[in-house]
C-alpha positions in Angstrom: 0.0 0.0 0.0 1.1 3.6 -0.6 1.0 4.4 3.1 4.2 2.4 3.4 5.9 5.3 1.6 4.6 7.9 4.1 5.1 6.7 7.6 6.1 9.9 9.4 3.5 11.8 11.2 3.3 15.0 9.2 0.8 17.9 9.1 -0.5 18.4 5.6 0.9 22.0 5.1 4.4 20.6 5.7 4.5 18.5 2.6 7.0 19.9 0.2 6.0 19.3 -3.4 2.2 18.8 -3.1 2.3 15.4 -4.8 0.6 13.7 -1.9 -2.2 16.3 -2.0 -2.7 15.7 -5.7 -2.8 12.0 -5.1 -5.6 12.4 -2.5 -7.6 14.3 -5.1 -7.1 11.8 -7.9 -7.2 8.4 -6.1 -11.0 8.3 -6.2 -13.8 9.7 -8.4 -15.6 12.9 -7.9 -19.1 11.6 -7.6 -21.3 13.6 -5.3 -21.5 12.1 -1.8 -24.7 10.5 -0.7 -26.4 11.4 2.6 -29.1 8.7 2.4 -28.9 7.0 5.8 -31.3 4.1 4.8 -29.1 3.3 1.9 -26.0 3.4 4.0 -27.5 1.1 6.6 -28.4 -1.4 3.9 -24.7 -1.4 2.9 -23.7 -1.7 6.5 -26.0 -4.6 7.1 -24.1 -6.6 4.4 -20.5 -5.7 5.4 -18.3 -8.4 6.9 -15.2 -6.5 7.8 -15.7 -2.9 8.9 -12.8 -0.5 9.5 -13.7 2.6 11.5 -11.1 5.4 11.4 -11.5 7.9 14.2 -10.0 11.3 15.0 -10.2 14.1 17.5 -13.8 15.0 16.8 -14.9 11.8 18.5 -13.1 12.7 21.7 -14.2 16.4 21.5 -17.7 15.2 22.2 -16.3 13.8 25.5 -15.0 17.3 26.4 -11.4 16.9 25.3 -9.9 19.7 23.3 -8.8 18.9 19.7 -5.7 21.2 20.0 -5.7 21.6 16.2 -8.7 23.9 16.2 -8.2 27.7 16.3 -8.9 27.7 20.0 -6.8 24.6 20.6 -3.8 26.1 22.3 -2.2 25.2 25.6 -1.0 28.4 27.1 0.4 30.2 24.0 1.6 27.0 22.4 0.2 25.0 19.5 0.4 21.2 19.5 3.0 21.3 16.8 5.2 23.5 19.2 5.1 20.9 21.9 4.6 17.5 20.3 8.1 17.1 18.9 11.3 15.4 20.0 13.1 18.8 19.7 10.6 20.5 22.0 11.1 17.7 24.6 14.9 18.0 24.3 14.8 21.8 24.8 12.2 21.9 27.6 11.0 18.5 29.0 9.3 20.2 31.9 7.0 22.2 29.6 6.2 19.3 27.4 5.4 17.1 30.4 3.2 19.8 31.9 1.2 19.8 28.6 0.9 16.1 28.6 0.0 16.0 32.3 -2.8 18.4 31.6 -4.0 16.3 28.7 -3.8 13.1 30.7 -5.8 14.5 33.6 -8.5 15.6 31.2 -8.6 12.2 29.6 -8.8 10.4 32.9 -11.8 12.5 33.9 -13.5 12.2 30.6 -16.4 9.8 29.8 -16.7 8.0 26.5 -19.1 9.7 24.2 -22.2 8.1 22.6 -20.0 7.7 19.5 -17.4 5.7 21.4 -20.2 3.6 22.9 -21.9 3.0 19.6 -18.7 1.7 18.1 -18.0 -0.6 21.0 -21.6 -2.0 21.0 -21.4 -2.5 17.3 -18.2 -4.5 17.5 -19.6 -6.7 20.3 -22.9 -7.3 18.4 -21.3 -8.0 15.0 -18.7 -10.4 16.5 -21.5 -12.7 17.4 -22.6 -12.8 13.8 -19.1 -13.7 12.5 -18.5 -10.1 11.4 -15.6 -7.9 12.4 -15.1 -4.3 13.4 -11.6 -2.7 13.9 -11.1 0.8 15.3 -8.1 2.6 13.7 -7.7 5.7 15.8 -5.5 8.8 15.7 -6.6 9.6 19.3 -4.3 8.9 22.2 -6.8 9.1 25.1 -7.8 5.4 25.3 -11.5 6.3 25.4 -12.3 3.7 22.8 -10.9 1.0 25.1 -12.8 2.5 28.1 -16.0 2.4 26.1 -15.5 -1.4 25.5 -13.9 -1.6 22.1 -11.5 -4.6 22.0 -10.0 -4.4 18.5 -8.3 -1.0 18.6 -5.2 0.1 16.7 -3.8 3.4 18.2 -1.6 4.7 15.3 -0.3 7.7 17.4 0.2 5.8 20.7 -1.3 6.5 24.1 -1.1 9.2 26.7 -1.0 6.4 29.3 2.2 4.7 28.1 5.7 6.0 28.6 9.0 5.2 26.9 12.4 5.4 28.6 15.0 7.5 26.7 17.8 5.4 28.3 16.7 1.8 28.1 13.8 2.0 25.7 11.3 0.3 28.1 7.7 0.9 27.3 5.3 0.8 30.2 1.6 1.6 31.0 0.8 4.2 33.6 -2.6 5.5 34.7 -1.3 7.2 37.8 -2.7 10.6 38.6 -0.4 12.5 38.6 2.2 10.4 36.8 4.8 11.8 39.2 4.6 14.0 42.4 6.3 17.0 40.8 3.5 17.4 38.2 0.7 17.5 40.8 -1.3 20.7 40.3 0.7 21.7 37.3 -0.3 22.1 33.7 -2.7 25.1 34.0 -3.5 26.1 30.4 -4.0 29.8 31.2 -1.8 31.8 28.8 -0.6 33.9 31.7 0.6 30.9 33.7 4.3 30.5 33.9 6.2 27.3 33.2 6.7 25.2 36.3 10.4 24.6 35.3 10.5 21.3 37.0 14.0 19.9 37.4 14.7 17.0 35.0 15.5 14.7 38.0 11.9 15.2 39.3 10.1 14.5 36.0 8.8 10.9 35.3 11.7 8.4 35.6 12.2 4.8 34.6 12.0 2.2 37.4 12.9 -0.7 35.2 15.9 -2.5 36.9 17.1 0.7 38.6 17.5 2.5 35.2 16.2 5.9 36.4 16.2 7.2 32.8 14.0 10.1 31.8 10.6 9.0 30.5 8.7 10.6 27.6 5.1 10.1 26.5 4.9 7.0 24.3 3.1 8.9 21.5 4.1 9.6 17.9 5.3 13.2 17.7 5.4 15.2 14.6 8.3 14.2 12.4 8.6 10.7 14.0 8.0 7.4 12.3 4.9 5.4 13.1 5.3 2.0 14.8 5.9 -0.4 11.9 4.1 -3.2 13.7 1.0 -1.1 14.1 1.2 0.2 10.5 1.4 -3.4 9.2 -1.8 -4.3 11.1 -3.5 -1.2 9.8 -2.5 -2.1 6.2 -3.9 -5.6 6.7 -7.2 -4.3 8.0 -7.6 -1.7 5.3 -6.9 -4.3 2.6 -9.5 -6.6 4.1 -12.3 -4.3 4.9 -15.5 -4.1 2.7 -16.8 -0.9 4.4 -14.9 2.0 5.9 -16.2 4.7 8.2 -14.2 8.0 8.7 -15.4 9.5 12.0 -14.6 12.9 13.5 -11.4 13.6 11.6 -10.3 16.3 9.1 -7.7 13.9 7.7 -4.9 16.5 7.6 -2.0 14.5 9.1 -0.1 11.9 7.1 -0.1 9.0 6.8 -3.5 8.7 8.5 -4.9 11.1 5.8 -4.2 8.4 3.2 -6.1 5.6 4.9 -9.7 6.2 3.8 -8.8 7.5 0.3 -6.8 4.3 -0.4 -9.8 2.2 0.7 -12.1 4.2 -1.6 -9.6 3.9 -4.5 -10.3 0.1 -4.7 -14.1 0.7 -4.9 -14.9 0.1 -1.2 -17.7 2.3 0.2 -16.4 5.0 2.6 -18.8 6.9 4.8 -17.7 10.1 6.4 -19.2 11.3 9.7 -18.1 14.9 10.5 -19.5 18.0 12.1 -18.8 20.2 9.1 -18.6 19.5 5.3 -15.2 19.7 3.6 -14.3 20.7 0.0 -12.8 17.3 -0.8 -15.6 15.1 0.7 -16.6 14.0 -2.9 -13.9 11.3 -2.6 -16.3 9.2 -0.5 -19.6 7.4 -1.1 -21.5 8.8 1.9 -21.2 11.9 4.0 -23.3 12.5 7.2 -22.9 16.0 8.7 -23.4 16.6 12.3 -22.1 15.6 15.7 -20.8 12.0 15.7 -22.6 11.3 19.0 -25.8 12.0 17.1 -25.3 10.5 13.6 -23.1 7.5 14.4 -25.4 5.6 16.8 -28.2 5.8 14.2 -25.9 4.5 11.5 -24.6 1.6 13.6 -27.8 0.4 15.4 -29.0 -3.1 14.7 -30.5 -3.6 11.3 -33.8 -5.5 11.1 -32.2 -8.1 8.9 -29.5 -9.0 11.4 -29.7 -12.3 13.2 -29.7 -11.8 17.0 
């Protein structure tokens, strides 16, 4: 698949020559998208392998900021200013404050109706010998908390860390992740950095390593986990229906997933709060909050065997 050639997490404006943008525009036809829910549900009722690609819009309905929106700043910083290896090297305290703030929001958040509809759909269809896979760009683990079992987190998780010294990856749902971050992370633009000494930031406890930990997420400019990407490719090659939910698809390589599925003639249904200029790439488009449109789309069809 072409996504093998574009494995770095890259915001769309950063692409140099525009060839990938042109590819997205030409990979599928330009037929007008359909908003007939009854027709979609008939297609859904016959699908055997459904891939659901989700983005920040799903978690926004749980109260989590998207950070890519115009109002999506933490203090005066944009996500692209903080979610890089260079930013962490320059100021690990500031980056950890940001991720501590995000972690605490995620821990307090409740899965949205969209999260729950996807999880219920997976459980129901598995009893019929059908499969649902969630391919998410989100790092908040809300899909798992809603009950989804088959989840591929292409950008990692807020609740895993990686040691910069020994490379150990571990899960951590502690609140706070370390004592020095307690009460820190205020997003107010007038709030000063905590300037926490590096020795007091999250440290590795694997075999007495004590190396500095970083969030185990894919930062801008970094390469996606090849094992996860291989699984994603396999699922996208096998699916006979694809749902694109709550994402503007502006970060590569995730922006390629749905267009590549559509390019081989598989129906793609987009669920998003606002229409986009390039939505003609897909078969269906349902405008509105995912928590409203998705449960209707995924509810049990009358032809399904209980």
